[in-house]
matplotlib code that plots the C-alpha trace (Angstrom):
import matplotlib.pyplot as plt

x = [3.3, 5.2, 7.7, 11.7, 13.0, 9.8, 9.8, 7.9, 9.9, 13.2, 12.3, 11.4, 14.4, 16.2, 13.9, 14.3, 18.2, 18.4, 19.3, 16.7, 16.4, 15.6, 16.6, 14.1, 11.1, 11.1, 11.7, 9.2, 7.2, 7.6, 6.3, 3.0, 2.6, 3.2, 0.2, -2.8, -6.3, -7.2, -10.8, -13.3, -14.5, -17.8, -18.2, -21.9, -22.7, -24.4, -26.4, -27.6, -30.5, -33.3, -36.9, -38.3, -41.7, -44.3, -45.4, -48.6, -46.5, -46.7, -43.4, -41.8, -40.7, -36.9, -34.8, -36.0, -34.4, -30.9, -28.0, -30.1, -30.7, -26.7, -25.6, -27.9, -27.0, -23.3, -24.3, -26.0, -23.5, -21.1, -17.8, -15.6, -14.6, -15.0, -18.1, -16.6, -19.4, -18.9, -20.5, -21.6, -24.0, -27.1, -29.0, -31.2, -28.4, -26.2, -28.8, -29.9, -26.3, -26.3, -28.9, -26.8, -23.8, -21.7, -21.0, -21.2, -18.3, -19.0, -18.2, -14.5, -14.7, -14.1, -15.8, -16.5, -17.7, -15.7, -17.0, -15.0, -15.5, -14.9, -14.5, -13.1, -12.1, -11.4, -14.4, -16.5, -14.9, -15.5, -18.9, -19.9, -17.7, -19.5, -23.2, -21.8, -20.5, -23.7, -25.4, -22.7, -20.9, -17.1, -15.3, -12.1, -11.1, -10.8, -10.5, -9.4, -10.1, -9.1, -12.1, -9.8, -7.5, -9.3, -11.6, -15.2, -16.7, -14.7, -15.8, -14.2, -13.3, -13.4, -9.7, -8.4, -5.4, -4.8, -1.7, -3.4, -5.8, -3.5, -1.2, -4.8, -4.8, -1.9, -1.6, -5.1, -5.6, -5.2, -7.5, -10.3, -9.5, -10.3, -13.4, -14.9, -14.0, -15.3, -18.7, -19.2, -18.8, -21.3, -23.6, -23.0, -22.9, -26.5, -27.8, -26.7, -24.5, -20.4, -18.2, -14.9, -12.3, -9.6, -9.6, -9.4, -7.0, -8.4, -6.7, -6.2, -5.5, -5.5, -6.4, -6.9, -4.4, -1.4, 1.1, 4.5, 7.1, 7.9, 4.3, 3.0, 6.3, 6.2, 2.2, 3.1, 6.3, 5.3, 1.6, 2.1, -0.7, -1.5, -2.2, -2.3, -4.6, -3.6, -6.2, -5.0, -1.9, -4.1, -7.0, -4.3, -3.6, -5.8, -5.5, -6.7, -9.6, -12.9, -12.1, -12.6, -10.4, -11.5, -11.6, -8.0, -6.7, -8.2, -6.8, -3.4, -2.8, -5.0, -3.5, -3.8, -6.5, -8.8, -9.6, -12.1, -14.3, -18.1, -21.8, -22.2, -23.2, -27.0, -26.0, -25.4, -21.2, -18.5, -17.6, -13.8, -15.0, -13.3, -13.4, -13.0, -15.0, -18.0, -20.6, -19.6, -19.8, -23.5, -24.3, -24.1, -25.6, -28.9, -29.0, -28.1, -31.3, -33.6, -33.3, -31.3, -31.2, -30.0, -32.8, -33.0, -32.6, -31.0, -32.7, -30.0, -30.1, -34.2, -34.2, -36.1, -39.1, -39.5, -41.9, -43.4, -44.7, -42.2, -38.6, -36.6, -32.8, -32.1, -29.8, -33.5, -34.8, -37.6, -36.7, -35.2, -38.2, -40.4, -37.7, -37.4, -41.3, -41.3, -38.5, -38.4, -35.9, -33.5, -34.0, -31.7, -31.0, -31.3, -29.3, -26.0, -24.4, -23.5, -19.6, -19.3, -21.8, -20.0, -18.3, -20.5, -20.9, -18.2, -17.5, -21.2, -22.5, -25.5, -27.9, -29.1, -27.0, -27.6, -30.2, -28.1, -29.4, -27.4, -29.0, -28.3, -25.0, -26.0, -24.8, -26.9, -23.8, -24.8, -24.6, -22.1, -19.9, -19.9, -20.7, -16.8, -17.8, -20.0, -18.0, -15.0, -16.4, -18.9, -19.2, -22.6, -24.9, -28.6, -27.7, -25.1, -25.7, -21.6, -21.3, -18.6, -17.7, -14.3, -13.4, -10.1, -7.8, -5.3, -2.2, -3.7, -3.0, 1.1, 0.7, 0.7, 1.7, -0.8, 1.2, 1.5, 0.0, 3.4, 4.2, 1.3, 3.2, 6.4, 5.5, 4.2, 7.2, 10.1, 11.3, 9.9, 8.6, 7.0, 3.9, 5.3, 6.0, 5.9, 6.8, 4.1, 3.8, 5.9, 8.9, 8.8]
y = [-19.6, -20.4, -17.7, -18.7, -21.2, -23.6, -27.1, -27.5, -24.8, -25.6, -29.6, -28.0, -25.6, -29.0, -31.4, -28.5, -28.7, -32.0, -34.3, -35.3, -39.0, -41.1, -39.0, -36.2, -38.3, -39.7, -36.1, -35.3, -38.0, -36.6, -33.4, -34.4, -37.0, -33.8, -31.5, -31.4, -30.8, -27.2, -26.1, -25.1, -21.7, -20.0, -15.9, -14.6, -11.3, -12.0, -8.8, -9.2, -11.1, -9.2, -10.8, -12.9, -12.8, -14.8, -14.0, -12.2, -10.7, -12.2, -12.4, -16.1, -17.6, -16.4, -19.3, -18.3, -15.0, -14.4, -15.2, -18.0, -19.8, -18.9, -20.7, -23.5, -24.2, -24.7, -26.3, -29.2, -29.5, -32.7, -29.7, -30.1, -26.4, -23.1, -20.6, -16.9, -14.5, -10.7, -7.6, -7.5, -9.5, -11.0, -12.5, -15.1, -15.9, -16.7, -18.7, -20.3, -22.9, -24.4, -26.3, -28.3, -31.1, -30.5, -27.0, -28.6, -31.2, -35.5, -38.2, -37.4, -33.8, -32.5, -30.0, -30.8, -27.3, -24.3, -20.8, -17.9, -14.3, -10.7, -8.9, -5.3, -5.6, -7.8, -6.2, -7.3, -10.8, -11.2, -10.3, -12.6, -14.8, -15.8, -15.4, -18.2, -20.3, -19.8, -21.9, -24.8, -23.1, -22.7, -19.9, -21.2, -18.0, -14.3, -12.2, -8.7, -6.6, -2.8, -1.2, 2.0, 0.4, -2.3, -1.2, -1.0, -0.5, 1.4, -0.3, 2.2, 1.6, 5.4, 6.5, 3.2, 2.3, -1.6, -1.5, -1.3, -3.5, -6.4, -5.2, -6.4, -9.5, -11.3, -9.8, -11.4, -14.5, -17.4, -16.1, -15.0, -18.6, -20.5, -17.7, -18.9, -22.9, -23.2, -21.4, -23.2, -26.7, -25.6, -25.3, -28.2, -30.3, -28.6, -29.7, -33.0, -32.9, -34.1, -31.8, -30.1, -32.3, -29.5, -25.8, -25.9, -23.0, -19.7, -18.5, -14.3, -13.4, -9.9, -8.1, -4.7, -2.8, -4.6, -3.5, -4.9, -8.2, -5.9, -4.9, -8.7, -9.9, -7.5, -8.3, -12.4, -11.6, -8.5, -9.0, -13.1, -12.8, -16.5, -15.5, -12.3, -11.1, -9.5, -8.4, -4.9, -6.4, -8.6, -6.7, -5.7, -8.7, -9.0, -13.3, -13.2, -10.6, -10.5, -6.6, -4.7, -3.0, 0.3, 0.6, -1.5, 1.0, 3.9, 1.9, 2.0, 5.0, 6.5, 9.4, 9.4, 12.2, 10.0, 8.0, 9.0, 8.2, 8.7, 8.2, 6.2, 3.3, 2.4, 0.3, 4.0, 3.2, 5.5, 3.9, 3.8, 6.0, 6.0, 9.7, 8.6, 5.3, 4.8, 4.6, 8.1, 9.3, 7.3, 9.1, 12.5, 12.0, 10.7, 13.4, 16.0, 14.1, 14.9, 11.0, 10.0, 6.1, 3.4, 0.4, -2.0, -5.5, -7.6, -6.2, -7.6, -4.1, -4.2, -3.5, -0.2, 0.5, 4.3, 5.0, 1.3, -1.8, -4.4, -3.0, -1.5, -0.4, 3.4, 3.6, 2.9, 5.3, 4.2, 5.2, 8.6, 10.0, 9.2, 11.0, 13.7, 14.1, 14.0, 16.0, 20.1, 22.1, 22.2, 18.9, 17.2, 13.5, 11.8, 8.4, 10.6, 10.1, 14.5, 13.3, 12.7, 15.0, 17.1, 14.1, 12.9, 12.1, 14.1, 16.5, 17.5, 18.6, 17.1, 20.0, 20.4, 23.1, 23.5, 21.1, 17.8, 16.2, 13.5, 10.5, 11.2, 10.2, 6.7, 3.6, 0.5, -1.8, -4.7, -4.4, -2.0, -3.8, -6.8, -5.7, -5.7, -9.8, -9.0, -6.5, -8.2, -11.6, -9.9, -6.4, -5.2, -6.3, -4.7, -4.5, -2.0, 0.5, 1.7, 1.9, 0.3, 0.9, -1.2, -2.1, -0.4, -0.4, 1.9, 0.8, 1.0, 4.7, 3.7, 0.8, 2.0, -1.1, -3.8, -7.4, -10.9, -13.6, -14.8, -11.0, -10.6, -13.4, -12.6, -8.9, -10.7, -13.0, -10.0, -11.5, -8.6, -5.6, -4.6, -3.3, -1.0, 1.5, 4.9, 5.6, 4.2, 6.6, 4.6, 4.9, 9.1]
z = [-10.7, -7.5, -5.3, -5.7, -3.0, -2.7, -2.9, -6.3, -7.8, -7.1, -8.3, -11.7, -12.3, -11.3, -14.0, -17.0, -15.9, -16.8, -19.2, -21.7, -20.8, -18.0, -15.3, -16.6, -17.1, -13.4, -12.5, -14.3, -13.0, -8.8, -10.4, -11.7, -8.5, -6.1, -7.5, -5.7, -6.8, -5.3, -4.0, -5.5, -3.6, -3.9, -2.9, -2.2, -1.6, 1.6, 1.3, -2.4, -0.8, -3.0, -2.3, -5.5, -6.2, -8.4, -11.6, -9.9, -7.6, -4.4, -2.4, -2.6, 0.4, 2.0, 0.9, -2.1, -2.0, -4.0, -1.1, 0.2, -3.0, -3.7, -0.9, -0.8, -4.2, -2.8, 0.2, -1.4, -4.0, -3.7, -3.4, -0.7, -0.3, 1.6, 0.8, 1.4, 2.6, 1.9, 1.9, 5.5, 8.0, 7.0, 9.1, 7.8, 5.9, 8.7, 10.8, 7.6, 7.5, 10.4, 8.6, 6.4, 7.7, 5.8, 7.6, 10.9, 12.3, 11.5, 13.6, 13.6, 13.9, 10.5, 8.2, 4.7, 4.0, 5.6, 6.3, 5.2, 6.2, 4.9, 7.7, 8.4, 11.7, 15.0, 16.0, 13.2, 13.0, 16.5, 16.4, 13.5, 14.8, 17.9, 15.7, 13.8, 16.8, 19.0, 16.0, 15.8, 12.7, 12.6, 11.2, 9.4, 8.0, 8.6, 5.1, 6.3, 3.7, 3.7, 2.3, 1.6, -0.6, -2.8, -5.8, -6.0, -2.6, 0.0, 3.7, 5.4, 9.4, 11.1, 9.8, 11.0, 8.5, 7.9, 9.5, 13.4, 12.1, 11.4, 14.3, 16.9, 14.9, 15.6, 19.3, 19.8, 17.2, 20.1, 22.5, 19.8, 18.5, 22.0, 22.8, 19.5, 20.3, 23.4, 22.2, 19.3, 21.2, 23.7, 21.3, 19.4, 22.8, 23.7, 20.0, 20.4, 17.8, 16.6, 18.5, 17.1, 18.7, 18.9, 18.4, 14.4, 12.9, 12.0, 8.6, 8.6, 5.3, 4.1, 0.5, -0.9, -2.4, -2.1, -5.2, -4.4, -3.5, -0.7, 0.7, 0.5, 2.2, 5.0, 5.2, 5.7, 8.1, 10.5, 11.0, 10.5, 7.6, 6.5, 3.2, 0.9, -2.0, -5.0, -7.6, -9.1, -11.1, -13.0, -13.9, -16.8, -18.0, -20.8, -20.6, -17.2, -16.8, -19.1, -19.7, -23.0, -24.7, -24.6, -20.9, -20.8, -22.3, -20.3, -17.2, -18.2, -19.4, -15.9, -13.7, -10.1, -10.2, -12.6, -9.3, -6.7, -4.1, -5.0, -3.8, -7.3, -6.1, -4.6, -1.9, -0.1, 0.8, -0.9, -3.9, -5.7, -9.0, -12.3, -14.3, -18.2, -17.5, -20.4, -17.5, -15.9, -19.5, -20.0, -16.3, -17.5, -21.1, -19.2, -17.1, -20.1, -21.5, -18.4, -18.0, -15.1, -13.9, -15.4, -17.0, -14.4, -16.4, -13.3, -10.4, -7.9, -6.1, -6.1, -2.0, -1.7, -1.0, 0.0, -3.5, -4.0, -2.4, -4.7, -4.4, -6.8, -6.9, -6.2, -9.2, -11.1, -13.8, -12.2, -8.6, -9.8, -11.3, -8.6, -6.6, -8.7, -8.4, -4.5, -3.9, -3.8, -5.0, -2.4, -0.5, 0.8, 0.5, 4.2, 3.0, 3.0, 6.3, 7.3, 7.4, 4.0, 2.5, 0.0, -1.9, -3.8, -7.1, -9.5, -6.9, -6.7, -3.7, -2.0, -2.2, -5.2, -7.7, -11.4, -11.4, -10.2, -7.3, -5.3, -6.2, -9.7, -9.5, -8.8, -11.6, -12.2, -11.2, -11.9, -15.6, -15.7, -13.6, -15.0, -18.1, -19.2, -20.1, -22.2, -24.1, -24.1, -25.8, -27.9, -29.6, -28.3, -25.3, -25.0, -21.3, -21.5, -24.9, -23.5, -20.0, -18.6, -14.4, -13.8, -10.3, -10.0, -6.7, -5.7, -7.4, -11.1, -10.9, -10.7, -13.8, -16.8, -18.6, -20.5, -20.0, -20.9, -18.1, -17.1, -15.8, -13.4, -11.3, -11.7, -10.7, -7.7, -6.4, -7.8, -10.6, -13.0, -12.3, -15.4, -14.1, -12.0, -14.4, -12.4, -8.3, -6.2, -3.3, -1.0, -3.9, -2.7]

ax = plt.figure().add_subplot(projection="3d")
ax.plot(x, y, z, "-o")
ax.set_aspect("equal")
plt.show()
């Protein structure tokens, strides 16, 4: 798992080559002493924060909403680690953080629990960082996610590619750190809290679409990134990810044209979709039977109140039936931005054509994205009824092999390029 040349890896290789006996046992003990306990970090999609209701249909207080309750569970735990907040800004969740002392400095200026923000660019990082600093909460890491390159939702940045975004972070990281430090300590002083003794380091990391060792090294060295996140190579390792066999084979044999941008997500954000997926086949089958929409079992994305008092999901059958009843022939959906019209679903235009409507391009991600785990561990799942939507990234179209668990880190560290089965865009 470790890259070549690191001290633990060198010591391990010395131990393996040592003759069996007292010296090898001494080296093994030295290696054991060097092992450090890792952190158990928690990721919360902050915008997935539906209001929950009593059996009588009355809304529960805000602290019982999904994201708020998830955060409270982590905040009250005995963990000494980080919470990663992703999927956008949630005002009530951000205001909630400072109510928990573990996220504020102790008498020594240390933080027991830390905040990591997933951001798309420096502007987003600075805005959210200031919001939290005004509450006395320090952001310990900005995790830049390339929405154009990563799997799942595409949080586009108006056509700005990853390079210029990282360049701005590299050039302004010290200025941003000091600005947030002064604002945070000012807020803590006004509340009579312990202060940060000095400006803590803000880690700047990046993830999304990294496919080769060379790309990783470039991001770390040229842009001074403190870390990188890899996901795509590990999706093709059965021992690492919960993906059913059928979907694994589809990903391993996929072609570049099998991936496309869609409006499949009920969040109203462009989504990287996969044409051969069973989720797509299921969606089309339901439309052909005049029963568009997904059964909504989990209700994580039930936030729309256009037709109902209690929020429902825009991908649900209930919403799509109500939508169909209120939309006339040739009507145009208001939720799709002007600049992205004409690129919905499987090439479907926004205006009704041949009986299809834009809202019919959505699917229920709660079950169909997470459902891979169900099918990989059991033969059947009543929640899925056959539809799986893989969370893929661009590099999958250039990798055509299923590999054992040791091959993925070997690919990351350039010891084995088995996953690079065909030339990628950078090789042409």
